[in-house]
LUMKOLVEX-141305 format. One record per residue (C-alpha): residue in one letter; x, y, z. Coordinates in steps of 0.05 Angstrom, whole numbers, plus 32768, in hexadecimal, padded with zeros to 4 digits. Layout:
BEGIN
aXYZ;...
END
This chain:
BEGIN
x8A5A7DD57E89;x8A227DDD7EBB;x89F47DA47ECD;x89B47DC37EAF;x89D97DCF7E6D;x89F07D877E6A;x89A97D6F7E77;x898B7D9D7E42;x89BD7D867E0E;x89AE7D3E7E1F;x89637D497E18;x896C7D6A7DD4;x89997D327DBD;x89667CFE7DD0;x892A7D287DBB;x88FF7CF07DA0;x89057CC27DDD;x88FC7CFF7E0A;x88BC7D137DE7;x889E7CCD7DE9;x88B07CC37E32;x88967D087E46;x88557CFA7E21;x884C7CBA7E49;x88577CE27E89;x88257D157E70;x87F07CE17E63;x87F97CC37EA8;x87F67D077ECA;x87BA7D1D7EA2;x87947CDD7EB2;x87A37CE27EFC;x878F7D2B7F03;x87517D247ED7;x87367CE87EFC;x873F7D077F41;x87247D4C7F2D;x86E87D337F06;x86D87D017F3E;x86DE7D357F75;x86B77D6C7F52;x86807D3D7F3A;x86787D207F7F;x86757D657F9F;x86457D807F6B;x86147D467F69;x86127D3D7FB5;x860D7D877FC5;x85DA7D9B7F91;x85917D937FA4;x85707DCA7F7B;x855E7DEF7FBA;x85337DB77FD5;x853C7D84800C;x85137D4A7FF1;x84EC7D2D7FB7;x84A97D0A7FBD;x84937CDD7F84;x84737C9B7F72;x848D7C5C7F95;x84D17C4F7F78;x851B7C567F89;x85317C977FAA;x85687C9D7F77;x85397C9B7F3C;x850E7CD27F5B;x854A7CFF7F68;x85697CF57F23;x85267D027F03;x850D7D3D7F2B;x854D7D617F3E;x857E7D507F06;x854B7D457ECF;x85687D027EBC;x85447CC07EBC;x84F97CB87EB2;x84C27CC37EE4;x84AF7C807F05;x84657C937F05;x84377CCC7F14;x841A7CDF7F58;x83D97D017F69;x83CE7D4B7F71;x83B57D3E7FB7;x83FA7D247FCA;x84157D697FBA;x83E07D8E7FE1;x83EB7D5F801C;x84357D72801D;x84267DBD8019;x83FB7DB68057;x842F7D8E807E;x844A7DB880B9;x84917DA280AB;x84917DB98062;x84A77E008054;x84907DFD800C;x84877DC97FD5;x84877DCE7F89;x84667D9C7F5B;x84867D897F18;x846B7D627EDD;x84947D447EA4;x848A7D1B7E66;x849A7D497E2B;x84D77D667E09;x84EB7D987DD4;x85247D827DA7;x853C7D517DDD;x853B7D837E16;x850B7D737E4F;x84CC7D9D7E5A;x84B87DA37EA3;x84757DBD7EB9;x84757DE17EFC;x845D7E1E7F23;x847F7E627F1C;x84987E597F64;x84CA7E277F4A;x84F07E5F7F28;x84DF7E997F56;x84E07E7D7F9D;x85117E447F9F;x855C7E4E7FA8;x85867E1E7F7E;x85C17E2F7FAC;x85C67E567FEC;x85B47E9E7FDD;x85AC7E917F92;x856A7E917F6D;x855A7E877F24;x855B7EC77EFB;x853A7ED57EB8;x85617EFF7E87;x85437F447E7E;x85117F557E62;x84F67F0E7E69;x84C97EF47EA0;x84AF7EB47EC0;x84757E927E9C;x842D7EA17EAD;x840C7E637ECC;x83CF7E697EA0;x83F17E757E5D;x841A7E4B7E2C;x845B7E6B7E3E;x84A17E4F7E4B;x84E17E627E6F;x851E7E427E4E;x855D7E2C7E72;x859D7E4F7E5B;x85BD7E0F7E3F;x857F7DFE7E17;x857B7E457DFC;x85C47E427DE7;x85BF7DFF7DC5;x857C7E0A7DA1;x85847E557D95;x85437E657DB9;x85367EAC7DCD;x84FD7ED47DEC;x84C17ED67DBE;x84D07E947D9A;x84997E607D95;x849E7E147D96;x84747DD57D99;x84857DA17DCF;x84907D587DBD;x84747D1D7DE3;x84A47CF37E0D;x84E97D017E29;x850C7CED7DE8;x85047D187DAA;x84D97CFA7D73;x84C17D287D3B;x84817CFE7D32;x846A7D0B7D7A;x84607D577D77;x84297D767DA2;x83F97DA87D83;x84027DDB7DBC;x84317E157DAD;x845A7E387DE3;x847C7E7B7DE2;x84BE7E897E04;x84B57EC27E36;x84F77EBB7E5A;x853E7E9E7E58;x855E7E8A7E9A;x85A17EA77EAD;x85D57E6E7EB1;x85D27E4B7EF4;x86027E127EE4;x85CC7DE17EFD;x859F7DAE7EDB;x856B7DE57ED4;x85937E027E9A;x85807DC47E71;x85357DCB7E7C;x84FB7DEF7E5B;x84CA7E057E91;x84807E0D7E83;x84417E137EAE;x842D7DD37ED3;x83EA7DCD7EB0;x840E7DD27E6D;x842A7D8C7E78;x83EE7D707E9D;x83BC7D837E66;x83E97D7C7E29;x83C47D5B7DEF;x83D57D117DEA;x83DF7D097E35;x83B17CDB7E5C;x83737CFC7E79;x83877CEA7EC0;x83C87D0F7EB7;x83A37D507EC0;x839F7D417F0B;x83E37D217F12;x842B7D387F18;x846F7D177F12;x848D7D2B7F55;x848E7D5F7F8C;x84CC7D857FA0;x84CB7D937FEB;x84ED7DC78016;x84EB7DB3805F;x84EA7DDF809C;x851B7DB380C2;x853B7D6D80C2;x85077D5480F4;x84D27D5F80BF;x84FB7D348090;x84FD7CFB80C2;x84B17D0180CD;x84A27CFF8082;x84D37CC68078;x84AD7C9D80AA;x84697CB38091;x84767CA78047;x84AD7C73803F;x84967C458077;x844B7C4D8079;x84387C628032;x843C7C2F7FFA;x842F7C607FC1;x84647C957FCC;x84AF7C9B7FD8;x84D07CD37FFF;x85177CDE7FE6;x853C7D02801E;x85707D1E8026;x85817D287FDD;x85CC7D2D7FE8;x85CD7CEA800C;x85A77CC87FD3;x85DB7CE17FA0;x86147CCF7FCE;x85FB7C877FD1;x85FC7C857F85;x86437C9F7F80;x86597C6E7FB5;x863E7C347F8C;x86667C487F4E;x86A57C5C7F73;x86C57C1B7F5C;x86C87C387F16;x86F07C747F30;x87217C447F52;x872A7C1D7F11;x873A7C5C7EEB;x876A7C737F21;x878D7C2F7F1F;x87957C367ED3;x87B37C7B7EDD;x87E47C617F11;x87F97C287EE3;x88047C5A7EAA;x882F7C837EDA;x88597C467EEB;x88617C357EA2;x88757C7D7E93;x88AA7C7A7ECA;x88C27C377EAE;x88C87C587E69;x88F57C8E7E87;x89207C587EA6;x89247C307E65;x89317C6D7E3A;x896B7C867E65;x89877C417E74;x89877C2C7E2B;x89AB7C6C7E17;x89E47C607E48;x8A0D7C397E15;x8A0F7C737DE5;x8A1B7CA47E1E;x8A577C807E3B;x8A8A7CA77E12;x8A667CE97E20;x8A677CDA7E6A;x8AB07CC67E68;x8AC17D087E46;x8A9B7D2F7E7B;x8AC17D097EB0;x8B037D177E8E;x8AF17D617E8C;x8AEA7D617ED7;x8AA27D4C7EE3;x8A9B7D227F21;x8A737CE27F27;x8A3E7D067F50;x8A377D397F17;x8A297D027EE5;x89FA7CDE7F15;x89D37D1E7F23;x89D07D2E7ED8;x89AC7CED7EC8;x897B7CF47F02;x896E7D3D7EEF;x89617D287EA7;x892C7CF77EBF;x890D7D2E7EE9;x890F7D5E7EAD;x88EB7D2B7E82;x88B67D257EB8;x88AE7D717EBD;x88A37D757E72;x88717D3D7E78;x884C7D627EB0;x88457DA07E84;x88277D727E4F;x87FC7D537E85;x87D97D947E93;x87CE7DA07E49;x87AF7D5B7E41;x87897D647E83;x876A7DA47E68;x87527D807E2A;x87367D447E51;x87127D6C7E86;x86F77DA07E56;x86D97D687E2D;x86BE7D457E6B;x86A17D867E86;x867D7D937E44;x865F7D4D7E45;x864A7D527E8E;x862A7D967E83;x86057D7E7E44;x85EB7D407E66;x85DC7D5A7EAC;x85E07DA67EAB;x86157DA37EE2;x86557DCB7ED6;x86997DB67EEF;x86D67DE47EF0;x87157DC07ED6;x87427DF57EF6;x87237DF57F3B;x875E7DE37F66;x87647D9B7F80;x879F7D7F7FA8;x87AB7D4C7F71;x87C57D857F46;x88007D887F76;x880C7D417F8E;x88057D207F49;x883C7D4A7F28;x88687D447F66;x885D7CF97F67;x886F7CF27F1E;x88AF7D1A7F27;x88C27CEF7F62;x88B27CB07F3A;x88DC7CCA7F00;x89177CDA7F2E;x89127C947F4B;x89117C767F05;x894F7C9F7EF4;x89787C807F2C;x89887C3F7F07;x89A57C5F7EC8;x89C77C937EF4;x89EB7C5B7F1A;x8A017C3E7ED8;x8A1C7C827EC2;x8A3E7C897F06;x8A657C4A7EF9;x8A7E7C5B7EB3;x8AC87C4E7EAD;x8AEB7C8C7E91;x8B2A7C6B7E75;x8B047C327E53;x8AD27C607E31;x8B067C947E1A;x8B2E7C5F7DF5;x8B2E7C687DA9;x8AF77C427D85;x8B037C197D46;
END
């Protein structure tokens, strides 16, 4: 009998313990790969995405709050700033262009953002990529009650070109806080896989002059998105606004602000990774225990193999190979479980932030985690293999009572 055939027969004979042990390996592998992939892709996405702008200017607050609010459409606006702050930025020699935004309303839980058409026609959310409206739609007219709907919003709410809706006051949906103004959808954005997909875009004045808003809001905005001509301009504005102005905050560069946030919560990633490593060790220990505990019932089988001419090295290799086979089965299960975990996580991340992660985008952990688990399984198989190596042929072939 060949070594692979012996291993296959042994796995079938101990099918239940094999399945349980392989499942534990699968869980360990899935956790390891999921944690590393989600961490890496989230970090890359959130630190590299800036919506096509270099900075955010808003009311005096933390830079992180400004970026989360204005770029990722999370959090609430700390306060409003004056229209003159926007015009001052547009006249600054270091500013290529600036776009004002105003927030404070929603439709069925999705944020409504008032802005200028340039937000959708001029800015690039990624290098060489601009927002596109599905034909035959168009961008809203600044003087009319029109809206352009993000692709994710349109998908979730079933909105299409020509539909009408009433905004609701506040960032959280409350049926009692409906505004009397009615807006018509004139365009649906093509998917951009950015937070813009979760937003309904309307003319700036639509938010500023919405019924129920304070009178002074008509001359105020939530923040200004700024595209700089060069990094020197960023340093100038940082000094001018953050150090000399007590009303405003200049959040720049956007990637650094998000990187600081992710650095602060990196301890959570390390805790999850530690849990995954412990699960892997427990899984390896279960292989050792499963094989070791089955040695008593295998003694006669091993003795027969030896009597038929199998060498000690053959028996030793068979046990180690069985441990490796269990690990390989577990790794196959790991990728199945990984697909389920990351698909669910990707759906949640997209629904909450608009950011899309690709579970199958290659990451080195997809190689080293399976290889590490196989090595760990082989190591765990050494102890029961040594026990099998030492089985006495004569003693275990003796007739049993």
